[in-house]
NUDRENDREN-756445 format. One record per residue (C-alpha): residue number from 1; x, y, z. Coordinates in nm, 2 decimals, m for minus. Last residue first. Layout:
! residues N
R   i      X      Y      Z
R NUM      X      Y      Z
...
//
This chain:
! residues 599
R   i      X      Y      Z
R 599  m3.05   2.34  m4.03
R 598  m2.73   2.14  m4.03
R 597  m2.77   2.02  m3.67
R 596  m3.13   1.90  m3.75
R 595  m3.00   1.69  m4.04
R 594  m2.73   1.54  m3.82
R 593  m2.98   1.46  m3.54
R 592  m3.21   1.30  m3.80
R 591  m2.93   1.08  m3.93
R 590  m2.85   0.99  m3.56
R 589  m3.21   0.88  m3.50
R 588  m3.22   0.68  m3.82
R 587  m2.90   0.48  m3.73
R 586  m3.01   0.41  m3.38
R 585  m3.35   0.29  m3.50
R 584  m3.18   0.07  m3.76
R 583  m2.95  m0.07  m3.50
R 582  m3.25  m0.16  m3.27
R 581  m3.43  m0.34  m3.55
R 580  m3.50  m0.29  m3.92
R 579  m3.32  m0.61  m4.02
R 578  m3.21  m0.45  m4.34
R 577  m3.01  m0.19  m4.15
R 576  m2.83  m0.48  m3.97
R 575  m2.73  m0.64  m4.29
R 574  m2.60  m0.32  m4.44
R 573  m2.38  m0.24  m4.13
R 572  m2.25  m0.59  m4.11
R 571  m2.39  m0.86  m3.89
R 570  m2.51  m0.94  m3.54
R 569  m2.84  m0.85  m3.36
R 568  m2.99  m0.95  m3.02
R 567  m2.66  m1.01  m2.83
R 566  m2.78  m1.04  m2.47
R 565  m2.71  m0.84  m2.16
R 564  m3.02  m0.63  m2.17
R 563  m2.94  m0.53  m2.54
R 562  m2.61  m0.58  m2.71
R 561  m2.60  m0.52  m3.08
R 560  m2.29  m0.67  m3.25
R 559  m2.14  m0.52  m3.56
R 558  m1.92  m0.71  m3.80
R 557  m1.63  m0.62  m4.03
R 556  m1.64  m0.27  m3.90
R 555  m1.71   0.01  m4.14
R 554  m2.04   0.12  m3.98
R 553  m1.90   0.14  m3.63
R 552  m1.77   0.49  m3.58
R 551  m2.03   0.67  m3.81
R 550  m2.30   0.47  m3.62
R 549  m2.20   0.65  m3.31
R 548  m2.27   0.50  m2.96
R 547  m1.94   0.32  m2.96
R 546  m1.76   0.01  m2.84
R 545  m1.45  m0.11  m3.02
R 544  m1.30  m0.45  m3.09
R 543  m0.99  m0.48  m3.31
R 542  m0.81  m0.81  m3.40
R 541  m0.49  m0.79  m3.59
R 540  m0.43  m0.86  m3.96
R 539  m0.45  m0.49  m4.04
R 538  m0.44  m0.31  m3.71
R 537  m0.20  m0.04  m3.82
R 536  m0.38   0.04  m4.15
R 535  m0.74   0.01  m4.02
R 534  m0.63   0.21  m3.71
R 533  m0.50   0.50  m3.92
R 532  m0.84   0.52  m4.10
R 531  m1.02   0.50  m3.77
R 530  m0.81   0.79  m3.63
R 529  m0.88   1.01  m3.93
R 528  m1.25   0.93  m3.92
R 527  m1.27   1.02  m3.55
R 526  m1.09   1.35  m3.61
R 525  m1.37   1.45  m3.85
R 524  m1.64   1.31  m3.63
R 523  m1.53   1.51  m3.33
R 522  m1.34   1.36  m3.04
R 521  m1.47   1.30  m2.68
R 520  m1.65   0.97  m2.75
R 519  m1.36   0.81  m2.93
R 518  m1.25   0.57  m2.65
R 517  m1.60   0.41  m2.62
R 516  m1.42   0.10  m2.49
R 515  m1.14   0.06  m2.75
R 514  m1.00  m0.30  m2.74
R 513  m0.70  m0.38  m2.95
R 512  m0.59  m0.75  m2.99
R 511  m0.26  m0.85  m3.14
R 510  m0.11  m0.54  m2.97
R 509   0.16  m0.32  m3.13
R 508   0.24  m0.18  m2.78
R 507   0.27   0.17  m2.92
R 506  m0.10   0.14  m3.03
R 505  m0.22   0.13  m2.66
R 504  m0.02   0.44  m2.56
R 503  m0.14   0.62  m2.88
R 502  m0.50   0.54  m2.78
R 501  m0.44   0.68  m2.44
R 500  m0.30   1.00  m2.59
R 499  m0.61   1.02  m2.82
R 498  m0.84   0.99  m2.52
R 497  m0.65   1.26  m2.33
R 496  m0.66   1.49  m2.62
R 495  m1.03   1.44  m2.67
R 494  m1.11   1.52  m2.30
R 493  m0.89   1.83  m2.31
R 492  m0.54   1.83  m2.17
R 491  m0.41   2.01  m1.86
R 490  m0.58   1.77  m1.62
R 489  m0.39   1.47  m1.75
R 488  m0.48   1.27  m1.44
R 487  m0.25   1.49  m1.24
R 486  m0.06   1.73  m1.47
R 485   0.02   1.68  m1.84
R 484   0.39   1.76  m1.83
R 483   0.51   1.86  m2.17
R 482   0.82   1.67  m2.29
R 481   0.65   1.56  m2.60
R 480   0.62   1.92  m2.73
R 479   0.77   2.16  m2.47
R 478   0.57   2.47  m2.58
R 477   0.27   2.26  m2.70
R 476   0.20   2.27  m3.07
R 475   0.39   1.95  m3.12
R 474   0.15   1.77  m2.89
R 473  m0.16   1.89  m3.09
R 472   0.00   1.78  m3.42
R 471   0.09   1.44  m3.28
R 470  m0.26   1.36  m3.15
R 469  m0.41   1.19  m3.45
R 468  m0.39   0.84  m3.28
R 467  m0.17   0.72  m3.57
R 466   0.04   1.03  m3.54
R 465   0.09   0.97  m3.17
R 464   0.20   0.61  m3.23
R 463   0.45   0.74  m3.49
R 462   0.57   1.00  m3.25
R 461   0.63   0.74  m2.98
R 460   0.81   0.52  m3.23
R 459   1.04   0.81  m3.33
R 458   1.10   0.90  m2.96
R 457   1.25   0.55  m2.92
R 456   1.12   0.28  m2.69
R 455   1.27   0.06  m2.42
R 454   1.07  m0.09  m2.14
R 453   0.72  m0.04  m2.29
R 452   0.42  m0.03  m2.05
R 451   0.40   0.35  m2.04
R 450   0.56   0.50  m2.36
R 449   0.26   0.72  m2.43
R 448   0.25   0.85  m2.07
R 447   0.63   0.89  m2.06
R 446   0.63   1.10  m2.38
R 445   0.33   1.31  m2.26
R 444   0.53   1.40  m1.95
R 443   0.43   1.30  m1.61
R 442   0.13   1.32  m1.37
R 441  m0.01   0.99  m1.51
R 440  m0.29   0.97  m1.76
R 439  m0.62   0.78  m1.70
R 438  m0.90   0.77  m1.96
R 437  m1.23   0.65  m1.82
R 436  m1.39   0.45  m2.09
R 435  m1.10   0.21  m2.11
R 434  m0.83   0.18  m2.38
R 433  m0.70  m0.18  m2.38
R 432  m0.41  m0.30  m2.60
R 431  m0.39  m0.68  m2.56
R 430  m0.09  m0.90  m2.63
R 429   0.10  m0.80  m2.32
R 428  m0.22  m0.87  m2.12
R 427  m0.24  m1.24  m2.21
R 426   0.13  m1.31  m2.16
R 425   0.14  m1.13  m1.83
R 424  m0.18  m1.29  m1.71
R 423  m0.04  m1.64  m1.78
R 422  m0.26  m1.81  m2.05
R 421  m0.46  m2.12  m1.95
R 420  m0.73  m1.90  m1.79
R 419  m0.83  m1.78  m2.14
R 418  m0.93  m2.13  m2.24
R 417  m0.77  m2.22  m2.57
R 416  m0.92  m2.19  m2.92
R 415  m0.71  m1.89  m3.02
R 414  m0.86  m1.71  m2.72
R 413  m1.14  m1.86  m2.53
R 412  m1.40  m1.72  m2.29
R 411  m1.68  m1.92  m2.12
R 410  m1.47  m2.22  m2.02
R 409  m1.45  m2.12  m1.65
R 408  m1.71  m1.86  m1.57
R 407  m1.59  m1.51  m1.65
R 406  m1.32  m1.32  m1.46
R 405  m1.31  m0.94  m1.44
R 404  m1.01  m0.73  m1.56
R 403  m0.94  m1.06  m1.74
R 402  m0.79  m0.90  m2.05
R 401  m1.09  m1.03  m2.25
R 400  m1.35  m1.01  m1.97
R 399  m1.33  m0.63  m1.98
R 398  m1.48  m0.64  m2.33
R 397  m1.81  m0.79  m2.21
R 396  m1.83  m0.58  m1.90
R 395  m1.79  m0.26  m2.10
R 394  m2.08  m0.36  m2.33
R 393  m2.31  m0.48  m2.05
R 392  m2.65  m0.32  m2.13
R 391  m2.59  m0.03  m1.89
R 390  m2.62   0.24  m2.16
R 389  m2.79   0.13  m2.47
R 388  m2.62  m0.09  m2.73
R 387  m2.34  m0.10  m2.98
R 386  m2.04  m0.33  m3.02
R 385  m1.80  m0.31  m3.32
R 384  m1.60  m0.60  m3.43
R 383  m1.29  m0.59  m3.64
R 382  m1.11  m0.90  m3.79
R 381  m0.75  m1.02  m3.77
R 380  m0.84  m1.33  m3.57
R 379  m1.20  m1.42  m3.60
R 378  m1.44  m1.29  m3.34
R 377  m1.68  m1.56  m3.22
R 376  m1.99  m1.47  m3.01
R 375  m2.23  m1.66  m2.79
R 374  m2.36  m1.46  m2.49
R 373  m2.61  m1.66  m2.28
R 372  m2.68  m1.37  m2.04
R 371  m2.46  m1.08  m1.94
R 370  m2.53  m0.85  m1.65
R 369  m2.71  m1.07  m1.39
R 368  m2.71  m0.92  m1.04
R 367  m2.55  m1.16  m0.79
R 366  m2.28  m0.93  m0.68
R 365  m2.21  m0.84  m1.04
R 364  m2.32  m1.12  m1.28
R 363  m2.18  m1.29  m1.59
R 362  m2.32  m1.55  m1.82
R 361  m2.13  m1.66  m2.13
R 360  m2.27  m1.95  m2.34
R 359  m1.94  m1.96  m2.53
R 358  m1.75  m1.63  m2.60
R 357  m1.48  m1.67  m2.86
R 356  m1.18  m1.46  m2.95
R 355  m0.93  m1.52  m3.23
R 354  m0.63  m1.29  m3.17
R 353  m0.32  m1.47  m3.31
R 352  m0.15  m1.46  m2.98
R 351   0.23  m1.43  m2.97
R 350   0.42  m1.73  m2.84
R 349   0.50  m1.80  m2.48
R 348   0.19  m1.99  m2.39
R 347   0.22  m2.19  m2.71
R 346   0.56  m2.31  m2.60
R 345   0.42  m2.43  m2.26
R 344   0.13  m2.60  m2.43
R 343   0.37  m2.79  m2.66
R 342   0.60  m2.89  m2.37
R 341   0.31  m3.05  m2.20
R 340   0.23  m2.97  m1.84
R 339   0.32  m3.20  m1.55
R 338   0.50  m2.93  m1.37
R 337   0.44  m2.59  m1.54
R 336   0.71  m2.47  m1.78
R 335   0.86  m2.14  m1.65
R 334   0.75  m1.82  m1.81
R 333   0.96  m1.51  m1.83
R 332   0.91  m1.13  m1.76
R 331   1.01  m1.17  m1.40
R 330   0.89  m1.53  m1.33
R 329   0.55  m1.68  m1.39
R 328   0.47  m2.03  m1.28
R 327   0.16  m2.17  m1.45
R 326   0.02  m2.47  m1.26
R 325  m0.12  m2.23  m0.99
R 324  m0.35  m2.08  m1.26
R 323  m0.26  m1.72  m1.28
R 322  m0.46  m1.47  m1.07
R 321  m0.79  m1.28  m1.06
R 320  m0.96  m1.25  m0.72
R 319  m0.63  m1.12  m0.58
R 318  m0.61  m1.22  m0.21
R 317  m0.65  m0.97   0.07
R 316  m0.45  m1.10   0.37
R 315  m0.17  m0.84   0.28
R 314  m0.42  m0.55   0.28
R 313  m0.57  m0.64   0.61
R 312  m0.22  m0.69   0.74
R 311  m0.17  m0.31   0.71
R 310  m0.47  m0.25   0.94
R 309  m0.35  m0.51   1.19
R 308   0.00  m0.37   1.18
R 307  m0.14  m0.02   1.26
R 306  m0.30  m0.14   1.58
R 305   0.01  m0.34   1.66
R 304   0.23  m0.03   1.61
R 303   0.01   0.20   1.82
R 302  m0.01  m0.05   2.10
R 301   0.37  m0.10   2.09
R 300   0.45   0.27   2.06
R 299   0.23   0.36   2.37
R 298   0.36   0.06   2.57
R 297   0.71   0.17   2.47
R 296   0.65   0.52   2.61
R 295   0.52   0.38   2.94
R 294   0.82   0.15   2.96
R 293   1.05   0.44   2.88
R 292   0.93   0.59   3.21
R 291   1.02   0.27   3.39
R 290   1.34   0.23   3.21
R 289   1.43   0.60   3.29
R 288   1.37   0.56   3.66
R 287   1.56   0.23   3.70
R 286   1.89   0.42   3.71
R 285   1.75   0.61   4.01
R 284   1.67   0.28   4.19
R 283   2.01   0.14   4.10
R 282   2.17   0.46   4.25
R 281   1.96   0.41   4.56
R 280   2.11   0.06   4.61
R 279   2.46   0.19   4.54
R 278   2.42   0.47   4.80
R 277   2.30   0.22   5.06
R 276   2.58  m0.03   4.97
R 275   2.83   0.25   5.01
R 274   2.68   0.36   5.34
R 273   2.72   0.01   5.47
R 272   2.43  m0.21   5.56
R 271   2.35  m0.41   5.87
R 270   2.49  m0.12   6.09
R 269   2.16  m0.03   6.26
R 268   2.19   0.32   6.12
R 267   2.25   0.18   5.77
R 266   1.95  m0.06   5.81
R 265   1.73   0.24   5.92
R 264   1.83   0.44   5.61
R 263   1.75   0.14   5.39
R 262   1.40   0.11   5.54
R 261   1.31   0.48   5.49
R 260   1.51   0.56   5.18
R 259   1.40   0.23   5.01
R 258   1.03   0.28   5.09
R 257   1.05   0.64   4.97
R 256   1.21   0.52   4.64
R 255   0.94   0.25   4.59
R 254   0.67   0.51   4.64
R 253   0.84   0.73   4.38
R 252   0.86   0.44   4.13
R 251   0.49   0.38   4.17
R 250   0.42   0.75   4.13
R 249   0.64   0.76   3.82
R 248   0.43   0.48   3.67
R 247   0.11   0.68   3.75
R 246   0.27   1.01   3.62
R 245   0.35   0.83   3.29
R 244   0.01   0.67   3.24
R 243  m0.22   0.96   3.31
R 242  m0.08   1.19   3.04
R 241  m0.09   0.89   2.80
R 240  m0.47   0.87   2.87
R 239  m0.51   1.25   2.82
R 238  m0.31   1.22   2.49
R 237  m0.53   0.93   2.37
R 236  m0.85   1.14   2.44
R 235  m0.68   1.43   2.27
R 234  m0.63   1.23   1.95
R 233  m1.00   1.13   1.94
R 232  m1.11   1.49   1.98
R 231  m0.85   1.60   1.72
R 230  m0.97   1.35   1.47
R 229  m1.33   1.45   1.54
R 228  m1.23   1.82   1.48
R 227  m1.07   1.72   1.15
R 226  m1.39   1.54   1.04
R 225  m1.59   1.85   1.12
R 224  m1.34   2.08   0.95
R 223  m1.34   1.86   0.64
R 222  m1.72   1.90   0.62
R 221  m1.70   2.27   0.67
R 220  m1.44   2.30   0.40
R 219  m1.65   2.08   0.17
R 218  m1.96   2.30   0.22
R 217  m1.75   2.62   0.17
R 216  m1.61   2.50  m0.16
R 215  m1.94   2.36  m0.29
R 214  m1.99   2.61  m0.57
R 213  m2.12   2.34  m0.81
R 212  m1.85   2.41  m1.07
R 211  m1.60   2.46  m0.79
R 210  m1.66   2.12  m0.64
R 209  m1.66   1.96  m0.99
R 208  m1.33   2.12  m1.08
R 207  m1.16   2.02  m0.75
R 206  m1.27   1.65  m0.78
R 205  m0.92   1.50  m0.75
R 204  m0.82   1.74  m0.47
R 203  m1.15   1.70  m0.29
R 202  m1.14   1.32  m0.33
R 201  m0.78   1.30  m0.19
R 200  m0.87   1.53   0.10
R 199  m1.18   1.33   0.20
R 198  m0.98   1.00   0.17
R 197  m0.70   1.13   0.39
R 196  m0.95   1.26   0.65
R 195  m1.13   0.92   0.65
R 194  m0.80   0.74   0.69
R 193  m0.70   0.97   0.98
R 192  m1.04   0.88   1.14
R 191  m0.96   0.51   1.11
R 190  m0.61   0.58   1.25
R 189  m0.76   0.76   1.55
R 188  m1.01   0.48   1.62
R 187  m0.73   0.22   1.62
R 186  m0.53   0.45   1.85
R 185  m0.82   0.46   2.10
R 184  m0.85   0.08   2.11
R 183  m0.47   0.01   2.14
R 182  m0.43   0.29   2.40
R 181  m0.71   0.15   2.62
R 180  m0.56  m0.20   2.61
R 179  m0.22  m0.07   2.71
R 178  m0.36   0.14   2.98
R 177  m0.53  m0.15   3.15
R 176  m0.23  m0.38   3.12
R 175   0.01  m0.12   3.24
R 174  m0.20  m0.03   3.54
R 173  m0.23  m0.40   3.63
R 172   0.15  m0.45   3.60
R 171   0.21  m0.13   3.81
R 170   0.00  m0.27   4.09
R 169   0.20  m0.59   4.08
R 168   0.53  m0.39   4.08
R 167   0.44  m0.17   4.39
R 166   0.63  m0.41   4.62
R 165   0.95  m0.40   4.41
R 164   1.14  m0.18   4.66
R 163   1.00  m0.39   4.95
R 162   1.14  m0.71   4.81
R 161   1.47  m0.54   4.72
R 160   1.50  m0.41   5.08
R 159   1.46  m0.77   5.21
R 158   1.71  m0.92   4.96
R 157   1.97  m0.66   5.06
R 156   2.30  m0.60   4.87
R 155   2.31  m0.92   4.67
R 154   1.94  m0.88   4.59
R 153   2.02  m0.53   4.45
R 152   2.29  m0.68   4.23
R 151   2.06  m0.94   4.08
R 150   1.77  m0.69   4.04
R 149   2.00  m0.45   3.86
R 148   2.09  m0.72   3.61
R 147   1.73  m0.82   3.55
R 146   1.61  m0.45   3.53
R 145   1.89  m0.37   3.29
R 144   1.81  m0.66   3.06
R 143   1.43  m0.60   3.05
R 142   1.45  m0.23   3.01
R 141   1.72  m0.23   2.75
R 140   1.53  m0.50   2.55
R 139   1.21  m0.30   2.57
R 138   1.39   0.02   2.47
R 137   1.54  m0.14   2.16
R 136   1.22  m0.33   2.05
R 135   1.00  m0.03   2.09
R 134   1.26   0.21   1.93
R 133   1.29   0.01   1.61
R 132   1.03  m0.25   1.51
R 131   0.74  m0.07   1.68
R 130   0.85   0.26   1.54
R 129   0.86   0.10   1.20
R 128   0.50  m0.02   1.25
R 127   0.39   0.33   1.33
R 126   0.56   0.45   1.01
R 125   0.37   0.19   0.81
R 124   0.04   0.31   0.96
R 123   0.10   0.67   0.86
R 122   0.22   0.60   0.51
R 121   0.08   0.29   0.33
R 120  m0.22   0.26   0.57
R 119  m0.31   0.63   0.51
R 118  m0.27   0.58   0.13
R 117  m0.51   0.29   0.13
R 116  m0.77   0.49   0.32
R 115  m0.72   0.79   0.08
R 114  m0.77   0.56  m0.22
R 113  m1.11   0.44  m0.09
R 112  m1.17   0.07  m0.08
R 111  m1.44  m0.14  m0.25
R 110  m1.38  m0.04  m0.61
R 109  m1.01  m0.06  m0.55
R 108  m1.05  m0.43  m0.45
R 107  m1.26  m0.49  m0.76
R 106  m0.97  m0.41  m0.98
R 105  m0.78  m0.71  m0.85
R 104  m0.48  m0.70  m0.62
R 103  m0.14  m0.75  m0.78
R 102  m0.03  m0.38  m0.77
R 101  m0.14  m0.36  m0.40
R 100   0.09  m0.66  m0.33
R  99   0.39  m0.49  m0.49
R  98   0.32  m0.17  m0.29
R  97   0.30  m0.36   0.03
R  96   0.61  m0.56  m0.05
R  95   0.80  m0.25  m0.13
R  94   0.68  m0.08   0.19
R  93   0.76  m0.38   0.40
R  92   1.11  m0.41   0.26
R  91   1.19  m0.04   0.32
R  90   1.03  m0.06   0.67
R  89   1.24  m0.37   0.74
R  88   1.55  m0.18   0.64
R  87   1.45   0.12   0.86
R  86   1.39  m0.11   1.15
R  85   1.73  m0.27   1.09
R  84   1.90   0.07   1.11
R  83   1.72   0.14   1.44
R  82   1.85  m0.19   1.58
R  81   2.21  m0.17   1.44
R  80   2.28   0.21   1.49
R  79   2.10   0.23   1.82
R  78   2.28  m0.06   1.96
R  77   2.62   0.06   1.82
R  76   2.57   0.40   1.99
R  75   2.48   0.23   2.32
R  74   2.79   0.01   2.28
R  73   3.01   0.31   2.25
R  72   2.83   0.52   2.52
R  71   2.85   0.23   2.77
R  70   3.23   0.20   2.72
R  69   3.27   0.57   2.76
R  68   3.04   0.58   3.07
R  67   3.22   0.29   3.24
R  66   3.57   0.43   3.16
R  65   3.48   0.77   3.29
R  64   3.36   0.62   3.62
R  63   3.67   0.40   3.65
R  62   3.89   0.70   3.57
R  61   3.73   0.90   3.85
R  60   3.76   0.60   4.09
R  59   4.14   0.57   4.02
R  58   4.20   0.95   4.03
R  57   4.02   0.98   4.37
R  56   4.20   0.68   4.51
R  55   4.54   0.81   4.40
R  54   4.47   1.16   4.53
R  53   4.40   1.01   4.87
R  52   4.09   1.01   5.10
R  51   4.09   0.76   5.38
R  50   3.84   0.52   5.55
R  49   3.53   0.69   5.42
R  48   3.70   0.70   5.07
R  47   3.69   0.32   5.05
R  46   3.32   0.28   5.14
R  45   3.21   0.56   4.91
R  44   3.43   0.45   4.62
R  43   3.34   0.08   4.66
R  42   2.97   0.17   4.63
R  41   3.02   0.43   4.35
R  40   3.20   0.16   4.14
R  39   2.92  m0.08   4.22
R  38   2.66   0.18   4.12
R  37   2.84   0.22   3.78
R  36   2.86  m0.15   3.71
R  35   2.50  m0.17   3.59
R  34   2.59   0.05   3.29
R  33   2.86  m0.20   3.17
R  32   2.62  m0.50   3.16
R  31   2.35  m0.27   3.02
R  30   2.55  m0.17   2.72
R  29   2.71  m0.52   2.68
R  28   2.37  m0.69   2.69
R  27   2.22  m0.44   2.44
R  26   2.52  m0.47   2.21
R  25   2.47  m0.85   2.21
R  24   2.11  m0.80   2.12
R  23   2.20  m0.57   1.84
R  22   2.44  m0.83   1.70
R  21   2.16  m1.09   1.73
R  20   1.93  m0.85   1.55
R  19   2.18  m0.81   1.27
R  18   2.21  m1.18   1.23
R  17   1.83  m1.22   1.25
R  16   1.77  m0.97   0.96
R  15   1.56  m1.20   0.73
R  14   1.41  m1.37   1.04
R  13   1.27  m1.03   1.15
R  12   1.10  m0.98   0.81
R  11   0.95  m1.33   0.81
R  10   0.82  m1.27   1.17
R   9   0.65  m0.94   1.10
R   8   0.31  m1.09   1.02
R   7   0.33  m1.28   1.35
R   6   0.32  m0.96   1.56
R   5  m0.05  m0.95   1.66
R   4  m0.04  m1.33   1.73
R   3   0.23  m1.28   2.00
R   2   0.55  m1.47   1.91
R   1   0.63  m1.77   2.14
//
């Protein structure tokens, strides 16, 4: 019966069951040979007491050498097999963890700190690997050797064996107590390590803000406080471990004293030979390392199980947004769902036309209403601009299209079909999405623009950069498209990052392009150039963009005004101006700002 704390590892252990069986066989052979050493010593002592000859000395010497050579070979194989498997499982576990994190919904990363996730994916994963490798190997060695040694010790003297193992019940209680304490304290240590990792990650990412507000000393002091707490918790565990090993050694020492006292009396009385007495004591000495290793294994086991619980918290987290179970998605291909029509299957695979419809859409964050009774149809190939005050739900509305968030069933349709009927891969491959917060990877500009495309030529990348009006800036860099942009694109200006992100979206040739205030960091002249290019590239494709500038939205086919989660105005630029409502006020304010700027 597998302990509940280790059940998440069962599928991985099953995957390598043949290797583990081989490792188990090596453990048996290693300890089966090792346990013969005291028997060789026993026969040597008893035999040499009668008469010492060169032949006897050579024979017993060769036997001792043979025992240790054979033991060394199988011990090497044990380590190679078991530790090797632990590394293989670590490899699989890390890949599975990363793949699962990639599938989790956006909301998961809003609830959890990056540093905490990183700590689980590194430090905790290493603790689990130690549980799978050294802990399993030393546990198996201890159990097998103790069982074999016990058998031979009972053959020599059952009474002496009983006295030798007298401290065992006390040792069992000690092990149980210390094991529970180690588990609890290590959980607290890992939680503190996660906090330190999160603090470091936030400080590195927000370095410019920290310096701008002259908070370097305050952050250093805060980190030092957290670090001291981490050290304090670690020292508590060290002190506990410092008590465990001496306690186990004390139990063993008491057993050795008992054996020397009672065994010596049996030798004097003649009920035990000197060779048997030496062999019995040799078994006791050989049990010293397994007992000490037992304390180390308890430490590793409790650390590993505590870390496994933390890692399993990620694995048990289910994506809030996933494909309908009827849709079976393979690696880049779609399999026809059982019971589904062939026509629906073929339509799922084809390119979207780009017609979008919101039907009586209501959406709330944690029970707080954000969108209310939104009804809007965006014809395929048209352009729609969305304006409105901050916090009115513009970003939320466009985030429902690629299913970054999920709307109520039936509230969002694409090409007349419910959005949930499309596999996520099919849906998102047809959508180019440029969010408010531009994210660039710490890689070259070329790789950032080509992100999401398997095979793409430099000419296509340059064409996309030209359309986003960033090509000239890139070519002015010393290494052109091979320039590394630094973490989060820190070496680029806000406008350059936004235009690079737009180029990345355009390279996908999406049927639907969503720009969520993606031109806020560029000047009006650059904005006009980008919009002109977009009109050419997105001709016949659907374009949705959010902006606070009238200059950005005025040439859209239609403009929707969102206010307090509702669409209060909808029409062309001229139609909305004639309404003399929110859009007119926005237009007049921006005209006034432009006039004042010219004065």
